C-alpha positions as CSV (number, residue, x, y, z in Angstrom):
1,X,48.0,33.1,-35.1
2,X,50.0,34.3,-32.1
3,X,52.9,33.4,-29.8
4,X,51.4,32.9,-26.3
5,X,53.1,34.5,-23.4
6,X,53.6,31.4,-21.2
7,X,53.6,31.1,-17.4
8,X,56.7,29.6,-15.8
9,X,56.3,27.4,-12.7
10,X,59.1,26.7,-10.2
11,X,59.6,23.0,-9.4
12,X,62.0,20.9,-7.4
13,X,64.5,22.8,-5.3
14,X,62.6,26.0,-6.1
15,X,59.8,24.9,-3.9
16,X,61.7,24.7,-0.6
17,X,63.2,28.2,-0.4
18,X,66.5,27.2,-2.0
19,X,68.7,30.2,-2.7
20,X,68.8,31.4,-6.3
21,X,72.6,31.3,-6.4
22,X,72.6,27.6,-5.6
23,X,69.9,26.8,-8.1
24,X,71.5,28.9,-10.8
25,X,74.7,26.9,-10.5
26,X,72.8,23.9,-11.8
27,X,71.9,23.2,-15.4
28,X,68.5,24.6,-16.4
29,X,65.9,22.0,-17.2
30,X,62.6,23.2,-18.7
31,X,59.7,20.8,-18.5
32,X,56.4,20.8,-20.4
33,X,52.9,19.5,-19.7
34,X,50.4,17.2,-21.5
35,X,47.1,18.4,-22.9
36,X,44.6,18.8,-20.0
37,X,47.2,18.9,-17.2
38,X,48.8,21.5,-15.1
39,X,52.6,21.1,-15.0
40,X,52.9,20.9,-11.2
41,X,50.9,17.7,-10.5
42,X,52.4,16.1,-13.6
43,X,56.1,16.9,-13.0
44,X,56.5,17.7,-9.2
45,X,57.0,14.0,-8.2
46,X,59.8,13.6,-10.7
47,X,61.2,17.1,-9.9
48,X,61.8,15.9,-6.4
49,X,64.3,13.4,-7.7
50,X,65.8,15.8,-10.2
51,X,66.3,18.7,-7.9
52,X,69.9,17.8,-6.8
53,X,71.2,17.9,-10.3
54,X,69.0,20.5,-12.1
55,X,67.2,23.8,-11.7
56,X,63.7,22.5,-12.9
57,X,61.3,25.0,-14.3
58,X,57.9,24.1,-15.9
59,X,55.6,26.0,-18.1
60,X,51.8,26.0,-18.4
61,X,49.7,25.6,-21.4
62,X,47.4,28.6,-22.0
63,X,44.2,28.2,-19.8
64,X,45.7,25.2,-17.9
65,X,46.8,25.4,-14.3
66,X,48.1,28.9,-13.7
67,X,48.4,29.6,-17.4
68,X,46.8,32.8,-18.7
69,X,44.0,32.0,-21.2
70,X,44.4,33.4,-24.7
71,X,41.8,34.0,-27.4
72,X,43.8,33.8,-30.6
73,X,44.7,30.4,-32.2
74,X,48.3,29.3,-32.0
75,X,50.4,26.4,-33.5
76,X,52.7,24.0,-31.7
77,X,55.6,25.9,-33.3
78,X,54.4,29.1,-31.7
79,X,54.1,27.4,-28.3
80,X,57.8,26.4,-28.9
81,X,58.7,30.0,-29.5
82,X,56.9,30.9,-26.3
83,X,58.9,28.3,-24.4
84,X,62.1,29.6,-25.9
85,X,61.3,33.2,-25.0
86,X,60.6,31.9,-21.4
87,X,64.0,30.2,-21.4
88,X,65.6,33.4,-22.6
89,X,64.1,35.3,-19.7
90,X,65.1,32.6,-17.2
91,X,68.7,32.5,-18.5
92,X,68.9,36.3,-18.3
93,X,67.7,36.2,-14.7
94,X,70.4,33.6,-14.0
95,X,73.0,36.0,-15.4
96,X,74.0,33.6,-18.1
97,X,72.0,34.5,-21.2
98,X,74.3,32.5,-23.5
99,X,74.0,29.2,-21.8
100,X,72.3,26.3,-23.4
101,X,69.5,24.4,-21.6
102,X,67.8,21.1,-21.4
103,X,64.1,20.3,-22.2
104,X,61.7,17.5,-21.4
105,X,58.0,17.4,-22.3
106,X,55.1,15.1,-22.2
107,X,52.6,14.6,-25.1
108,X,52.0,18.1,-26.5
109,X,54.9,19.2,-24.4
110,X,57.0,16.7,-26.2
111,X,55.8,17.9,-29.6
112,X,56.8,21.4,-28.5
113,X,60.2,19.9,-27.7
114,X,60.6,18.6,-31.3
115,X,59.6,22.1,-32.6
116,X,62.2,23.6,-30.2
117,X,64.9,21.3,-31.5
118,X,64.1,22.3,-35.1
119,X,64.0,26.0,-34.5
120,X,66.6,26.5,-31.7
121,X,68.7,23.4,-31.7
122,X,71.9,25.4,-31.3
123,X,70.7,26.5,-27.8
124,X,69.2,23.2,-26.7
125,X,71.8,20.9,-25.1
126,X,69.5,17.8,-24.9
127,X,65.9,16.8,-25.4
128,X,63.6,14.2,-23.8
129,X,60.3,13.6,-25.4
130,X,57.8,11.5,-23.4
131,X,54.6,9.8,-24.7
132,X,54.4,12.0,-27.8
133,X,54.8,11.8,-31.5
134,X,56.1,13.6,-34.6
135,X,52.4,13.5,-35.5
136,X,49.8,12.6,-32.9
137,X,46.4,11.3,-33.9
138,X,44.4,12.6,-36.9
139,X,43.3,16.1,-37.8
140,X,39.7,14.9,-37.8
141,X,39.8,13.4,-34.3
142,X,41.4,16.6,-32.8
143,X,38.9,18.9,-34.5
144,X,36.1,16.7,-33.2
145,X,37.5,16.8,-29.7
146,X,38.0,20.5,-29.8
147,X,34.4,21.1,-30.9
148,X,33.1,18.8,-28.1
149,X,35.1,20.4,-25.3
150,X,34.4,24.0,-26.6
151,X,30.7,23.2,-26.5
152,X,30.4,21.0,-23.4
153,X,33.5,21.6,-21.3
154,X,36.5,19.6,-20.2
155,X,34.5,17.3,-17.8
156,X,33.5,15.4,-21.0
157,X,37.1,14.2,-21.2
158,X,37.4,12.8,-17.6
159,X,36.4,9.2,-18.2
160,X,38.4,8.9,-21.4
161,X,41.5,10.5,-20.0
162,X,41.4,8.4,-16.9
163,X,41.6,5.3,-19.1
164,X,44.3,6.8,-21.4
165,X,46.5,8.6,-19.0
166,X,47.1,5.8,-16.5
167,X,48.0,2.1,-16.7
168,X,45.5,-0.4,-15.1
169,X,45.6,-0.2,-11.4
170,X,47.4,3.1,-11.1
171,X,44.4,5.1,-9.8
172,X,43.9,2.5,-7.1
173,X,47.6,2.6,-6.1
174,X,48.1,6.3,-6.4
175,X,44.7,8.0,-5.9
176,X,46.1,11.4,-4.9
177,X,48.4,11.8,-7.9
178,X,45.6,10.6,-10.3
179,X,43.0,12.8,-8.7
180,X,45.2,16.0,-8.9
181,X,45.8,15.4,-12.5
182,X,42.1,14.7,-13.4
183,X,41.2,17.8,-11.3
184,X,43.5,19.9,-13.4
185,X,41.8,18.6,-16.5
186,X,38.3,19.5,-15.1
187,X,39.5,23.0,-14.3
188,X,41.2,23.7,-17.7
189,X,39.6,26.4,-19.8
190,X,37.4,24.8,-22.4
191,X,38.3,27.3,-25.2
192,X,42.1,27.0,-24.6
193,X,41.8,23.2,-24.4
194,X,40.2,23.4,-27.8
195,X,43.0,25.7,-29.1
196,X,45.6,23.1,-28.1
197,X,43.6,20.4,-29.9
198,X,43.5,22.5,-33.0
199,X,47.2,23.1,-32.8
200,X,47.8,19.4,-32.6
201,X,45.5,18.8,-35.6
202,X,48.0,20.5,-37.9
203,X,51.3,19.4,-36.2
204,X,53.4,17.0,-38.3
205,X,57.2,17.0,-38.3
206,X,57.7,13.4,-39.5
207,X,59.5,14.5,-42.6
208,X,61.8,16.8,-40.6
209,X,63.0,14.5,-37.9
210,X,66.3,13.9,-39.7
211,X,67.1,17.7,-39.3
212,X,67.2,17.3,-35.5
213,X,70.8,17.1,-34.4
214,X,70.1,17.6,-30.7
215,X,70.6,14.3,-28.6
216,X,67.1,12.9,-28.0
217,X,65.8,10.5,-25.5
218,X,62.3,9.1,-26.1
219,X,60.2,7.5,-23.3
220,X,57.1,5.5,-24.1
221,X,54.4,3.9,-22.0
222,X,53.7,0.3,-22.7
223,X,50.0,0.8,-22.1
224,X,49.7,4.1,-23.9
225,X,47.0,4.0,-26.6
226,X,47.4,7.6,-27.6
227,X,51.1,7.6,-28.4
228,X,52.2,3.9,-28.4
229,X,55.9,2.8,-28.2
230,X,56.1,2.7,-32.0
231,X,55.4,6.5,-32.1
232,X,58.4,7.2,-29.9
233,X,60.6,4.7,-31.7
234,X,59.9,6.5,-35.0
235,X,61.3,9.7,-33.4
236,X,64.4,7.9,-31.9
237,X,65.2,6.3,-35.2
238,X,64.4,9.4,-37.2
239,X,66.6,12.0,-35.4
240,X,70.4,12.1,-35.9
241,X,71.1,10.9,-32.3
242,X,68.3,9.1,-30.6
243,X,67.9,6.8,-27.6
244,X,64.6,5.1,-26.6
245,X,63.1,3.3,-23.6
246,X,59.7,1.9,-22.8
247,X,58.1,1.8,-19.4
248,X,56.1,-1.4,-19.7
249,X,53.9,-0.7,-16.6
250,X,53.0,2.9,-17.5
251,X,50.6,4.6,-19.9
252,X,50.3,8.2,-21.3
253,X,51.5,10.2,-18.2
254,X,54.5,8.0,-17.6
255,X,56.4,10.7,-15.8
256,X,53.8,10.9,-13.1
257,X,53.2,7.2,-13.0
258,X,56.9,6.2,-12.4
259,X,58.6,9.5,-11.5
260,X,61.6,7.9,-9.9
261,X,62.4,5.9,-13.0
262,X,61.7,8.8,-15.3
263,X,64.0,11.0,-13.2
264,X,66.7,8.4,-13.2
265,X,66.6,8.0,-16.9
266,X,66.6,11.7,-17.5
267,X,69.6,12.2,-15.2
268,X,71.5,9.4,-16.9
269,X,70.7,10.6,-20.4
270,X,71.5,14.3,-19.7
271,X,74.6,13.3,-17.7
272,X,75.9,11.3,-20.6
273,X,76.0,14.4,-22.9
274,X,79.4,15.7,-23.9
275,X,79.0,18.7,-21.6
276,X,76.7,19.0,-18.7
277,X,73.9,21.0,-20.2
278,X,73.4,24.7,-19.5
279,X,76.5,25.1,-17.4
280,X,79.3,24.2,-19.8
281,X,80.8,22.2,-17.0
282,X,82.3,18.7,-17.6
283,X,79.9,15.8,-17.9
284,X,78.9,14.0,-14.8
285,X,81.8,11.8,-13.6
286,X,81.8,8.1,-14.4
287,X,83.1,7.5,-10.8
288,X,80.8,6.9,-7.9
289,X,80.2,9.9,-5.6
290,X,82.7,9.4,-2.8
291,X,80.7,11.7,-0.5
292,X,77.7,9.2,-0.3
293,X,77.3,7.2,2.8
294,X,77.0,3.4,2.9
295,X,73.2,3.7,3.4
296,X,72.8,6.3,0.6
297,X,74.7,4.0,-1.8
298,X,72.4,1.1,-0.8
299,X,69.3,3.2,-1.2
300,X,70.4,4.2,-4.7
301,X,71.1,0.5,-5.5
302,X,67.7,-0.6,-4.2
303,X,65.9,2.0,-6.3
304,X,67.7,0.8,-9.5
305,X,67.2,-2.8,-8.5
306,X,63.5,-2.2,-8.3
307,X,63.4,-0.4,-11.7
308,X,65.3,-3.2,-13.4
309,X,64.0,-6.3,-11.7
310,X,60.5,-5.0,-10.6
311,X,59.0,-4.3,-7.2
312,X,57.5,-7.7,-7.1
313,X,60.8,-9.5,-7.5
314,X,62.7,-7.3,-5.0
315,X,59.9,-7.5,-2.4
316,X,60.0,-11.3,-2.8
317,X,63.8,-11.4,-2.3
318,X,63.6,-9.0,0.7
319,X,60.8,-11.0,2.4
320,X,62.9,-14.2,1.9
321,X,66.0,-12.7,3.5
322,X,67.1,-14.4,6.7
323,X,69.8,-13.5,9.2
324,X,72.0,-16.0,7.3
325,X,71.5,-14.4,3.9
326,X,71.2,-10.7,4.9
327,X,74.9,-9.9,4.5
328,X,74.7,-11.2,0.9
329,X,71.6,-9.1,0.1
330,X,73.3,-6.1,1.6
331,X,76.4,-6.8,-0.6
332,X,74.5,-7.0,-3.9
333,X,72.3,-4.0,-3.1
334,X,75.3,-1.8,-2.3
335,X,77.9,-3.1,-4.8
336,X,76.1,-4.7,-7.8
337,X,73.2,-2.2,-7.8
338,X,74.5,0.8,-5.9
339,X,77.9,1.1,-7.4
340,X,77.8,-0.6,-10.8
341,X,74.3,-0.4,-12.2
342,X,74.0,3.2,-11.1
343,X,77.2,4.3,-13.0
344,X,76.5,6.7,-16.0
345,X,79.1,5.2,-18.3
346,X,76.8,2.6,-19.9
347,X,73.1,2.7,-20.5
348,X,70.9,0.0,-19.0
349,X,70.3,-1.8,-22.3
350,X,74.0,-2.3,-22.7
351,X,74.3,-3.5,-19.1
352,X,71.5,-6.0,-19.7
353,X,73.3,-7.3,-22.8
354,X,76.5,-7.8,-20.9
355,X,74.7,-9.5,-18.0
356,X,72.8,-11.9,-20.3
357,X,76.1,-12.9,-22.0
358,X,77.8,-13.5,-18.6
359,X,74.9,-15.7,-17.4
360,X,75.1,-17.7,-20.6
361,X,78.9,-18.2,-20.3
362,X,78.6,-19.3,-16.7
363,X,75.5,-21.4,-17.1
364,X,73.5,-19.6,-14.4
365,X,70.1,-20.3,-15.8
366,X,67.8,-19.1,-13.1
367,X,69.7,-15.7,-13.1
368,X,69.6,-15.7,-16.9
369,X,65.8,-16.0,-16.8
370,X,65.5,-13.2,-14.3
371,X,67.7,-11.0,-16.5
372,X,65.7,-11.8,-19.6
373,X,62.7,-10.2,-17.8
374,X,65.0,-7.4,-16.7
375,X,66.2,-6.9,-20.2
376,X,62.7,-6.4,-21.5
377,X,62.1,-3.8,-18.7
378,X,65.3,-2.1,-19.9
379,X,63.8,-1.9,-23.4
380,X,66.0,-4.7,-24.9
381,X,63.7,-6.0,-27.7
382,X,62.9,-9.6,-28.2
383,X,64.8,-9.4,-31.5
384,X,67.8,-8.0,-29.6
385,X,67.7,-10.8,-27.0
386,X,67.7,-13.2,-29.9
387,X,70.8,-11.5,-31.3
388,X,72.6,-11.5,-28.0
389,X,72.1,-15.3,-27.7
390,X,73.2,-15.8,-31.3
391,X,76.4,-13.8,-30.6
392,X,77.0,-15.9,-27.5
393,X,77.0,-19.1,-29.6
394,X,80.2,-17.9,-31.3
395,X,82.0,-16.9,-28.1
396,X,80.4,-19.1,-25.4
397,X,79.6,-22.2,-27.4
398,X,76.7,-23.7,-29.3
399,X,75.5,-25.9,-26.4
400,X,75.3,-22.9,-24.1
401,X,73.4,-20.8,-26.7
402,X,71.0,-23.7,-27.3
403,X,70.2,-23.9,-23.6
404,X,69.9,-20.1,-23.5
405,X,67.3,-20.1,-26.3
406,X,65.2,-22.7,-24.5
407,X,65.2,-20.7,-21.2
408,X,64.6,-17.3,-23.0
409,X,61.8,-18.8,-25.0
410,X,60.0,-20.0,-21.8
411,X,60.3,-16.6,-20.2
412,X,59.2,-14.7,-23.3
413,X,56.2,-17.0,-23.7
414,X,55.2,-16.4,-20.1
415,X,55.4,-12.7,-20.7
416,X,53.2,-13.0,-23.8
417,X,56.0,-11.6,-26.0
418,X,56.2,-14.6,-28.3
419,X,53.8,-17.5,-29.2
């Protein structure tokens, strides 16, 4: 076994000639790839949204992208040591070797994050693990895949990966992103792909999750067959401080499928930490940024509005806007969505719970139904929606809760969530 010397890849603000001094003033965020991918096509879209807040640096798996191939076997834990050594080097270059850092990784990159938290939790400020597991798959399946790829090459994985990596319709909607990722798979070194498979075959930290005291955000894809939402929920519930979310319209490479939403959730999560990671500066302020223009606030609001209510709903509302209703649409986009829903003081699940209760209290049933759908998009479970309505029966009245149950049941049946 050996600790690979991993290749770092500059992302976000590093790509446009930004001065090191300005980058180094930002918290360091190290991001990791999924098996078969290069870190650039996987993370670059999200990094564009993260660049204002973080110095984003990725790392390559051996034999993937620009990663140097290796010949000796390695474990996930040894990959984690390689990542930590890379982080040490970056922190020394920044002139701040003692600073803590942030980490986010997808699939095997997420498994590496768990290993990092177990080995170097005192230097890791916050961790986001995306479409991964404390144990992924079975040893037999990984060894079988390793032997197939080592013998016949990574093109054998293209069809399977296209179905696993992306939610239905994504390749039609985003052919460039999908093609770049599949191309990185085709070009990955077969022997090193096999070595990663063999490392995953023996990776299992399920019994050690309770040792992780680093704050953890888990992100799951609703269509992901490889690491389904239950796999991420196991992590969130097993660590000492976990938070979870599910992207219902994404699959295994969620960070590439919905980069704006992933970046928003990462920024919110890392910003909520007691200290802004890697810099030791105070946490992101709960107050809106006073330097933002009216149009910038509205643009931020529209982005969150789409994430919470869905593109389909917002497009329908926008297309129905008339000169008479336009001032109201502008009002809610800027104030409701741009100044309230974007604040870091509450997570979106909590905001959904508050909104549902308010709609029940006021009897606004069409808005209530809309926000039941939004709550599911914000990872409020069906059981939690049930509890919210039960709680409202005490404080808003039994008749209101009775009506709320009827409306929620209709919506959840339409979504296929209940029978």
